[in-house]
PDB file of N, CA, C and O in Angstrom:
ATOM      1  N   MET A   1       0.966  -1.187   0.348  1.00  0.00           N
ATOM      2  CA  MET A   1      -0.190   0.220   0.069  1.00  0.00           C
ATOM      3  C   MET A   1       0.639   0.925  -0.118  1.00  0.00           C
ATOM      4  O   MET A   1       1.742   0.602   0.323  1.00  0.00           O
ATOM      5  N   ALA A   2       0.488   2.319  -0.915  1.00  0.00           N
ATOM      6  CA  ALA A   2       1.650   3.677  -1.291  1.00  0.00           C
ATOM      7  C   ALA A   2       0.957   3.918  -0.201  1.00  0.00           C
ATOM      8  O   ALA A   2      -0.105   3.385   0.120  1.00  0.00           O
ATOM      9  N   ARG A   3       1.960   5.267   0.761  1.00  0.00           N
ATOM     10  CA  ARG A   3       1.522   5.921   1.988  1.00  0.00           C
ATOM     11  C   ARG A   3       2.171   6.930   0.967  1.00  0.00           C
ATOM     12  O   ARG A   3       3.072   6.819   0.135  1.00  0.00           O
ATOM     13  N   THR A   4       0.972   8.434   1.552  1.00  0.00           N
ATOM     14  CA  THR A   4       1.148   9.625   0.864  1.00  0.00           C
ATOM     15  C   THR A   4       1.175  10.982   2.230  1.00  0.00           C
ATOM     16  O   THR A   4       0.511  10.941   3.266  1.00  0.00           O
ATOM     17  N   ASN A   5       1.924  11.841   1.907  1.00  0.00           N
ATOM     18  CA  ASN A   5       1.979  12.816   3.181  1.00  0.00           C
ATOM     19  C   ASN A   5       1.773  13.982   2.774  1.00  0.00           C
ATOM     20  O   ASN A   5       2.338  14.735   1.981  1.00  0.00           O
ATOM     21  N   PRO A   6       0.536  14.055   3.676  1.00  0.00           N
ATOM     22  CA  PRO A   6      -0.469  14.531   3.595  1.00  0.00           C
ATOM     23  C   PRO A   6      -0.203  16.182   3.410  1.00  0.00           C
ATOM     24  O   PRO A   6      -0.825  16.969   2.697  1.00  0.00           O
ATOM     25  N   ALA A   7       0.810  16.401   4.202  1.00  0.00           N
ATOM     26  CA  ALA A   7       1.636  18.030   4.298  1.00  0.00           C
ATOM     27  C   ALA A   7       1.658  18.275   2.151  1.00  0.00           C
ATOM     28  O   ALA A   7       0.837  18.886   1.468  1.00  0.00           O
ATOM     29  N   ALA A   8       2.914  17.522   1.696  1.00  0.00           N
ATOM     30  CA  ALA A   8       3.286  17.199   0.229  1.00  0.00           C
ATOM     31  C   ALA A   8       1.475  17.520  -0.526  1.00  0.00           C
ATOM     32  O   ALA A   8       1.573  18.319  -1.457  1.00  0.00           O
ATOM     33  N   ALA A   9       0.520  17.222  -0.368  1.00  0.00           N
ATOM     34  CA  ALA A   9      -1.102  17.361  -0.760  1.00  0.00           C
ATOM     35  C   ALA A   9      -1.078  18.895  -0.375  1.00  0.00           C
ATOM     36  O   ALA A   9      -1.556  19.441  -1.369  1.00  0.00           O
ATOM     37  N   GLN A  10      -0.758  19.908   0.583  1.00  0.00           N
ATOM     38  CA  GLN A  10      -1.004  20.845   0.796  1.00  0.00           C
ATOM     39  C   GLN A  10      -0.186  22.256   0.100  1.00  0.00           C
ATOM     40  O   GLN A  10      -0.460  23.453   0.188  1.00  0.00           O
ATOM     41  N   THR A  11       1.049  21.452  -0.696  1.00  0.00           N
ATOM     42  CA  THR A  11       1.850  22.695  -1.213  1.00  0.00           C
ATOM     43  C   THR A  11       2.167  22.889  -2.827  1.00  0.00           C
ATOM     44  O   THR A  11       2.112  21.829  -3.450  1.00  0.00           O
ATOM     45  N   THR A  12       2.451  23.928  -3.517  1.00  0.00           N
ATOM     46  CA  THR A  12       2.179  23.721  -5.025  1.00  0.00           C
ATOM     47  C   THR A  12       3.701  23.691  -5.330  1.00  0.00           C
ATOM     48  O   THR A  12       4.772  24.125  -4.906  1.00  0.00           O
ATOM     49  N   PRO A  13       3.081  22.797  -6.476  1.00  0.00           N
ATOM     50  CA  PRO A  13       4.821  22.423  -6.981  1.00  0.00           C
ATOM     51  C   PRO A  13       5.467  23.211  -7.369  1.00  0.00           C
ATOM     52  O   PRO A  13       5.011  23.964  -8.229  1.00  0.00           O
ATOM     53  N   ALA A  14       7.000  23.392  -6.829  1.00  0.00           N
ATOM     54  CA  ALA A  14       7.991  24.541  -7.098  1.00  0.00           C
ATOM     55  C   ALA A  14       7.778  24.874  -9.224  1.00  0.00           C
ATOM     56  O   ALA A  14       7.506  24.043 -10.091  1.00  0.00           O
ATOM     57  N   ASN A  15       7.980  26.008  -9.331  1.00  0.00           N
ATOM     58  CA  ASN A  15       8.561  26.271 -10.303  1.00  0.00           C
ATOM     59  C   ASN A  15       7.703  25.240 -11.661  1.00  0.00           C
ATOM     60  O   ASN A  15       7.963  24.714 -12.743  1.00  0.00           O
ATOM     61  N   ALA A  16       6.733  25.395 -10.844  1.00  0.00           N
ATOM     62  CA  ALA A  16       5.349  24.767 -12.361  1.00  0.00           C
ATOM     63  C   ALA A  16       4.923  25.868 -12.607  1.00  0.00           C
ATOM     64  O   ALA A  16       3.862  25.521 -13.128  1.00  0.00           O
ATOM     65  N   GLU A  17       4.909  27.155 -12.653  1.00  0.00           N
ATOM     66  CA  GLU A  17       4.680  28.494 -13.520  1.00  0.00           C
ATOM     67  C   GLU A  17       5.790  29.086 -13.977  1.00  0.00           C
ATOM     68  O   GLU A  17       6.914  28.881 -13.521  1.00  0.00           O
ATOM     69  N   ASN A  18       5.504  29.876 -14.936  1.00  0.00           N
ATOM     70  CA  ASN A  18       6.975  30.728 -15.267  1.00  0.00           C
ATOM     71  C   ASN A  18       6.822  32.694 -15.019  1.00  0.00           C
ATOM     72  O   ASN A  18       7.635  33.615 -14.946  1.00  0.00           O
ATOM     73  N   ARG A  19       5.130  32.560 -14.952  1.00  0.00           N
ATOM     74  CA  ARG A  19       4.785  34.060 -14.456  1.00  0.00           C
ATOM     75  C   ARG A  19       4.111  33.920 -13.005  1.00  0.00           C
ATOM     76  O   ARG A  19       3.024  33.343 -13.023  1.00  0.00           O
ATOM     77  N   TYR A  20       4.565  34.344 -11.770  1.00  0.00           N
ATOM     78  CA  TYR A  20       3.787  34.285 -10.607  1.00  0.00           C
ATOM     79  C   TYR A  20       3.774  36.474 -10.301  1.00  0.00           C
ATOM     80  O   TYR A  20       4.579  37.405 -10.345  1.00  0.00           O
ATOM     81  N   GLU A  21       2.365  36.254 -10.030  1.00  0.00           N
ATOM     82  CA  GLU A  21       1.963  37.336  -9.233  1.00  0.00           C
ATOM     83  C   GLU A  21       2.069  37.990  -7.888  1.00  0.00           C
ATOM     84  O   GLU A  21       0.939  37.852  -7.419  1.00  0.00           O
ATOM     85  N   VAL A  22       2.705  38.542  -7.127  1.00  0.00           N
ATOM     86  CA  VAL A  22       2.551  38.257  -6.032  1.00  0.00           C
ATOM     87  C   VAL A  22       1.949  39.655  -5.148  1.00  0.00           C
ATOM     88  O   VAL A  22       1.152  40.388  -5.735  1.00  0.00           O
ATOM     89  N   THR A  23       2.306  39.936  -3.931  1.00  0.00           N
ATOM     90  CA  THR A  23       1.414  41.354  -3.251  1.00  0.00           C
ATOM     91  C   THR A  23       3.038  41.627  -2.539  1.00  0.00           C
ATOM     92  O   THR A  23       4.101  41.071  -2.815  1.00  0.00           O
ATOM     93  N   ARG A  24       2.656  42.980  -1.275  1.00  0.00           N
ATOM     94  CA  ARG A  24       3.672  42.946  -0.368  1.00  0.00           C
ATOM     95  C   ARG A  24       3.854  42.013   0.745  1.00  0.00           C
ATOM     96  O   ARG A  24       4.876  41.640   1.320  1.00  0.00           O
ATOM     97  N   ALA A  25       2.412  41.678   0.938  1.00  0.00           N
ATOM     98  CA  ALA A  25       2.335  40.656   1.799  1.00  0.00           C
ATOM     99  C   ALA A  25       3.517  39.387   1.393  1.00  0.00           C
ATOM    100  O   ALA A  25       3.955  38.797   2.380  1.00  0.00           O
ATOM    101  N   ASP A  26       3.927  39.041   0.361  1.00  0.00           N
ATOM    102  CA  ASP A  26       5.041  38.088   0.006  1.00  0.00           C
ATOM    103  C   ASP A  26       6.050  38.370   0.365  1.00  0.00           C
ATOM    104  O   ASP A  26       6.818  37.408   0.362  1.00  0.00           O
ATOM    105  N   LEU A  27       6.647  39.648   0.839  1.00  0.00           N
ATOM    106  CA  LEU A  27       7.857  40.285   0.621  1.00  0.00           C
ATOM    107  C   LEU A  27       8.140  39.598   2.041  1.00  0.00           C
ATOM    108  O   LEU A  27       7.211  39.106   2.680  1.00  0.00           O
ATOM    109  N   PRO A  28       9.344  39.586   2.467  1.00  0.00           N
ATOM    110  CA  PRO A  28      10.585  39.322   1.198  1.00  0.00           C
ATOM    111  C   PRO A  28      10.145  38.032   0.506  1.00  0.00           C
ATOM    112  O   PRO A  28       9.693  36.994   0.987  1.00  0.00           O
ATOM    113  N   LEU A  29      10.458  38.462  -1.033  1.00  0.00           N
ATOM    114  CA  LEU A  29      10.609  37.842  -1.717  1.00  0.00           C
ATOM    115  C   LEU A  29      11.506  36.157  -2.169  1.00  0.00           C
ATOM    116  O   LEU A  29      12.722  36.287  -2.309  1.00  0.00           O
ATOM    117  N   SER A  30      11.179  35.316  -2.288  1.00  0.00           N
ATOM    118  CA  SER A  30      11.979  34.059  -2.605  1.00  0.00           C
ATOM    119  C   SER A  30      11.411  33.124  -3.618  1.00  0.00           C
ATOM    120  O   SER A  30      10.218  33.078  -3.920  1.00  0.00           O
ATOM    121  N   CYS A  31      12.242  32.473  -4.058  1.00  0.00           N
ATOM    122  CA  CYS A  31      12.392  31.808  -4.980  1.00  0.00           C
ATOM    123  C   CYS A  31      13.024  30.171  -4.537  1.00  0.00           C
ATOM    124  O   CYS A  31      14.215  29.948  -4.318  1.00  0.00           O
ATOM    125  N   PRO A  32      12.219  29.420  -4.491  1.00  0.00           N
ATOM    126  CA  PRO A  32      10.932  28.957  -4.834  1.00  0.00           C
ATOM    127  C   PRO A  32      10.246  29.752  -3.259  1.00  0.00           C
ATOM    128  O   PRO A  32      10.857  30.217  -2.296  1.00  0.00           O
ATOM    129  N   MET A  33       9.102  29.671  -3.467  1.00  0.00           N
ATOM    130  CA  MET A  33       8.076  30.759  -2.512  1.00  0.00           C
ATOM    131  C   MET A  33       7.565  30.077  -1.472  1.00  0.00           C
ATOM    132  O   MET A  33       6.888  29.108  -1.816  1.00  0.00           O
ATOM    133  N   PRO A  34       7.691  30.314   0.032  1.00  0.00           N
ATOM    134  CA  PRO A  34       6.736  29.544   1.330  1.00  0.00           C
ATOM    135  C   PRO A  34       5.286  28.727   0.807  1.00  0.00           C
ATOM    136  O   PRO A  34       4.213  29.218   0.455  1.00  0.00           O
ATOM    137  N   GLY A  35       5.640  27.527   0.892  1.00  0.00           N
ATOM    138  CA  GLY A  35       4.453  27.412   0.463  1.00  0.00           C
ATOM    139  C   GLY A  35       4.257  26.362  -1.173  1.00  0.00           C
ATOM    140  O   GLY A  35       3.257  26.132  -1.852  1.00  0.00           O
ATOM    141  N   MET A  36       5.928  25.869  -1.351  1.00  0.00           N
ATOM    142  CA  MET A  36       5.767  25.162  -2.605  1.00  0.00           C
ATOM    143  C   MET A  36       6.953  23.562  -2.330  1.00  0.00           C
ATOM    144  O   MET A  36       8.032  23.366  -1.770  1.00  0.00           O
ATOM    145  N   SER A  37       6.180  22.917  -2.923  1.00  0.00           N
ATOM    146  CA  SER A  37       7.434  21.678  -2.200  1.00  0.00           C
ATOM    147  C   SER A  37       8.808  22.082  -3.046  1.00  0.00           C
ATOM    148  O   SER A  37       9.020  22.584  -4.150  1.00  0.00           O
ATOM    149  N   LEU A  38       9.573  21.633  -2.023  1.00  0.00           N
ATOM    150  CA  LEU A  38      10.938  22.226  -2.472  1.00  0.00           C
ATOM    151  C   LEU A  38      11.845  20.648  -3.045  1.00  0.00           C
ATOM    152  O   LEU A  38      12.894  20.571  -3.685  1.00  0.00           O
ATOM    153  N   TRP A  39      11.255  19.917  -2.694  1.00  0.00           N
ATOM    154  CA  TRP A  39      12.017  18.260  -2.820  1.00  0.00           C
ATOM    155  C   TRP A  39      12.606  18.717  -3.782  1.00  0.00           C
ATOM    156  O   TRP A  39      13.740  19.161  -3.600  1.00  0.00           O
ATOM    157  N   ASN A  40      12.076  18.744  -4.964  1.00  0.00           N
ATOM    158  CA  ASN A  40      12.616  18.658  -6.511  1.00  0.00           C
ATOM    159  C   ASN A  40      13.423  20.214  -7.032  1.00  0.00           C
ATOM    160  O   ASN A  40      13.842  20.381  -8.177  1.00  0.00           O
ATOM    161  N   SER A  41      13.525  21.315  -5.857  1.00  0.00           N
ATOM    162  CA  SER A  41      13.917  22.875  -6.751  1.00  0.00           C
ATOM    163  C   SER A  41      15.408  22.734  -6.232  1.00  0.00           C
ATOM    164  O   SER A  41      16.150  21.834  -5.838  1.00  0.00           O
ATOM    165  N   HIS A  42      15.450  24.067  -6.436  1.00  0.00           N
ATOM    166  CA  HIS A  42      16.892  24.711  -6.276  1.00  0.00           C
ATOM    167  C   HIS A  42      17.152  25.250  -5.190  1.00  0.00           C
ATOM    168  O   HIS A  42      16.190  25.019  -4.458  1.00  0.00           O
ATOM    169  N   PRO A  43      18.010  25.924  -4.583  1.00  0.00           N
ATOM    170  CA  PRO A  43      18.062  26.179  -3.206  1.00  0.00           C
ATOM    171  C   PRO A  43      17.326  27.455  -3.175  1.00  0.00           C
ATOM    172  O   PRO A  43      17.240  28.028  -4.261  1.00  0.00           O
ATOM    173  N   LYS A  44      16.720  28.076  -2.051  1.00  0.00           N
ATOM    174  CA  LYS A  44      15.792  28.966  -1.660  1.00  0.00           C
ATOM    175  C   LYS A  44      17.235  30.557  -2.151  1.00  0.00           C
ATOM    176  O   LYS A  44      18.425  30.476  -1.846  1.00  0.00           O
ATOM    177  N   VAL A  45      16.837  31.319  -2.626  1.00  0.00           N
ATOM    178  CA  VAL A  45      17.402  33.038  -2.922  1.00  0.00           C
ATOM    179  C   VAL A  45      16.165  33.525  -3.079  1.00  0.00           C
ATOM    180  O   VAL A  45      15.101  33.130  -3.557  1.00  0.00           O
ATOM    181  N   TYR A  46      16.722  34.815  -2.373  1.00  0.00           N
ATOM    182  CA  TYR A  46      16.070  35.877  -2.157  1.00  0.00           C
ATOM    183  C   TYR A  46      16.275  37.225  -3.989  1.00  0.00           C
ATOM    184  O   TYR A  46      17.266  37.580  -4.628  1.00  0.00           O
ATOM    185  N   LEU A  47      14.823  37.514  -4.133  1.00  0.00           N
ATOM    186  CA  LEU A  47      14.788  38.588  -4.864  1.00  0.00           C
ATOM    187  C   LEU A  47      14.455  39.726  -5.071  1.00  0.00           C
ATOM    188  O   LEU A  47      13.261  39.822  -5.355  1.00  0.00           O
ATOM    189  N   PRO A  48      15.211  40.996  -5.044  1.00  0.00           N
ATOM    190  CA  PRO A  48      15.155  42.375  -4.665  1.00  0.00           C
ATOM    191  C   PRO A  48      13.844  42.609  -5.716  1.00  0.00           C
ATOM    192  O   PRO A  48      14.017  43.395  -6.648  1.00  0.00           O
ATOM    193  N   ILE A  49      12.761  42.048  -5.597  1.00  0.00           N
ATOM    194  CA  ILE A  49      12.135  42.887  -6.779  1.00  0.00           C
ATOM    195  C   ILE A  49      11.125  44.343  -6.315  1.00  0.00           C
ATOM    196  O   ILE A  49      10.009  44.492  -6.813  1.00  0.00           O
ATOM    197  N   GLU A  50      11.588  45.141  -5.513  1.00  0.00           N
ATOM    198  CA  GLU A  50      11.312  46.604  -5.175  1.00  0.00           C
ATOM    199  C   GLU A  50      12.212  47.195  -5.417  1.00  0.00           C
ATOM    200  O   GLU A  50      12.097  48.419  -5.476  1.00  0.00           O
ATOM    201  N   ASP A  51      13.398  46.613  -5.643  1.00  0.00           N
ATOM    202  CA  ASP A  51      14.871  47.336  -6.216  1.00  0.00           C
ATOM    203  C   ASP A  51      14.380  47.096  -7.857  1.00  0.00           C
ATOM    204  O   ASP A  51      14.891  47.869  -8.667  1.00  0.00           O
ATOM    205  N   GLU A  52      13.628  46.291  -8.269  1.00  0.00           N
ATOM    206  CA  GLU A  52      13.840  46.287 -10.094  1.00  0.00           C
ATOM    207  C   GLU A  52      12.681  46.876 -11.092  1.00  0.00           C
ATOM    208  O   GLU A  52      12.437  46.711 -12.288  1.00  0.00           O
ATOM    209  N   GLY A  53      12.131  47.578 -10.129  1.00  0.00           N
ATOM    210  CA  GLY A  53      11.085  48.457 -10.799  1.00  0.00           C
ATOM    211  C   GLY A  53       9.339  47.003 -10.529  1.00  0.00           C
ATOM    212  O   GLY A  53       8.360  47.441 -11.133  1.00  0.00           O
ATOM    213  N   GLY A  54       9.104  45.905  -9.951  1.00  0.00           N
ATOM    214  CA  GLY A  54       8.789  45.501  -9.155  1.00  0.00           C
ATOM    215  C   GLY A  54       8.259  44.051  -9.924  1.00  0.00           C
ATOM    216  O   GLY A  54       7.150  43.524  -9.832  1.00  0.00           O
ATOM    217  N   GLU A  55       9.624  43.538 -10.824  1.00  0.00           N
ATOM    218  CA  GLU A  55       9.212  42.720 -11.673  1.00  0.00           C
ATOM    219  C   GLU A  55      11.037  42.115 -11.511  1.00  0.00           C
ATOM    220  O   GLU A  55      12.082  42.763 -11.438  1.00  0.00           O
ATOM    221  N   SER A  56      10.764  40.558 -11.502  1.00  0.00           N
ATOM    222  CA  SER A  56      12.047  40.196 -10.875  1.00  0.00           C
ATOM    223  C   SER A  56      12.441  38.804 -11.564  1.00  0.00           C
ATOM    224  O   SER A  56      11.547  37.999 -11.306  1.00  0.00           O
ATOM    225  N   VAL A  57      13.318  38.297 -12.245  1.00  0.00           N
ATOM    226  CA  VAL A  57      13.620  36.928 -12.264  1.00  0.00           C
ATOM    227  C   VAL A  57      14.533  36.220 -11.719  1.00  0.00           C
ATOM    228  O   VAL A  57      15.533  36.679 -11.168  1.00  0.00           O
ATOM    229  N   CYS A  58      14.181  34.756 -11.867  1.00  0.00           N
ATOM    230  CA  CYS A  58      14.587  33.956 -10.691  1.00  0.00           C
ATOM    231  C   CYS A  58      16.021  33.403 -11.836  1.00  0.00           C
ATOM    232  O   CYS A  58      15.920  32.896 -12.953  1.00  0.00           O
ATOM    233  N   ALA A  59      17.396  33.763 -10.982  1.00  0.00           N
ATOM    234  CA  ALA A  59      18.351  33.153 -12.023  1.00  0.00           C
ATOM    235  C   ALA A  59      18.470  31.509 -11.835  1.00  0.00           C
ATOM    236  O   ALA A  59      19.155  30.839 -12.606  1.00  0.00           O
ATOM    237  N   TYR A  60      17.939  31.093 -11.041  1.00  0.00           N
ATOM    238  CA  TYR A  60      17.879  29.474 -10.940  1.00  0.00           C
ATOM    239  C   TYR A  60      16.904  28.670 -12.290  1.00  0.00           C
ATOM    240  O   TYR A  60      17.250  28.014 -13.273  1.00  0.00           O
ATOM    241  N   CYS A  61      15.936  28.983 -11.903  1.00  0.00           N
ATOM    242  CA  CYS A  61      14.972  28.851 -12.402  1.00  0.00           C
ATOM    243  C   CYS A  61      13.945  29.336 -14.034  1.00  0.00           C
ATOM    244  O   CYS A  61      13.261  28.780 -14.893  1.00  0.00           O
ATOM    245  N   GLY A  62      14.390  30.577 -13.704  1.00  0.00           N
ATOM    246  CA  GLY A  62      13.699  31.604 -15.090  1.00  0.00           C
ATOM    247  C   GLY A  62      12.386  31.774 -14.242  1.00  0.00           C
ATOM    248  O   GLY A  62      12.017  32.819 -14.779  1.00  0.00           O
ATOM    249  N   ALA A  63      11.570  31.554 -13.461  1.00  0.00           N
ATOM    250  CA  ALA A  63      10.961  32.314 -12.998  1.00  0.00           C
ATOM    251  C   ALA A  63      10.288  33.320 -12.972  1.00  0.00           C
ATOM    252  O   ALA A  63      10.948  33.437 -11.939  1.00  0.00           O
ATOM    253  N   HIS A  64       9.504  34.373 -13.054  1.00  0.00           N
ATOM    254  CA  HIS A  64       9.069  35.792 -13.386  1.00  0.00           C
ATOM    255  C   HIS A  64       8.569  35.882 -12.607  1.00  0.00           C
ATOM    256  O   HIS A  64       7.626  35.095 -12.512  1.00  0.00           O
ATOM    257  N   PHE A  65       8.757  36.766 -11.581  1.00  0.00           N
ATOM    258  CA  PHE A  65       7.619  37.386 -10.155  1.00  0.00           C
ATOM    259  C   PHE A  65       7.575  39.014 -10.856  1.00  0.00           C
ATOM    260  O   PHE A  65       8.439  39.841 -11.148  1.00  0.00           O
ATOM    261  N   VAL A  66       5.871  38.950 -10.951  1.00  0.00           N
ATOM    262  CA  VAL A  66       5.584  41.035 -11.153  1.00  0.00           C
ATOM    263  C   VAL A  66       5.019  41.256  -9.290  1.00  0.00           C
ATOM    264  O   VAL A  66       4.932  40.470  -8.347  1.00  0.00           O
ATOM    265  N   LEU A  67       4.870  42.050  -9.382  1.00  0.00           N
ATOM    266  CA  LEU A  67       4.743  42.845  -7.870  1.00  0.00           C
ATOM    267  C   LEU A  67       3.504  43.561  -8.164  1.00  0.00           C
ATOM    268  O   LEU A  67       3.583  44.512  -8.941  1.00  0.00           O
ATOM    269  N   LYS A  68       2.190  43.200  -7.583  1.00  0.00           N
ATOM    270  CA  LYS A  68       0.783  43.347  -7.733  1.00  0.00           C
ATOM    271  C   LYS A  68       0.838  44.496  -6.523  1.00  0.00           C
ATOM    272  O   LYS A  68       1.233  44.135  -5.415  1.00  0.00           O
ATOM    273  N   ASP A  69       0.452  45.839  -6.737  1.00  0.00           N
ATOM    274  CA  ASP A  69      -0.216  46.572  -5.440  1.00  0.00           C
ATOM    275  C   ASP A  69      -1.446  47.371  -6.110  1.00  0.00           C
ATOM    276  O   ASP A  69      -2.193  48.055  -5.409  1.00  0.00           O
TER     277      ASP A  69
END
């Protein structure tokens, strides 16, 4: 019988999308973001979205983050 991890069922796959809209509540912004499963992702990095005109791209996975307010 296969066992499932209930915590993993509640997380979003890391790097599943190319573009993410974030708000100030998500700051400081990191990739992968909290709530994303980390087992198959890259090391956590912080992205300076406020210093970059409200947009930032992760150097590891290419995810594009846009600050919406």
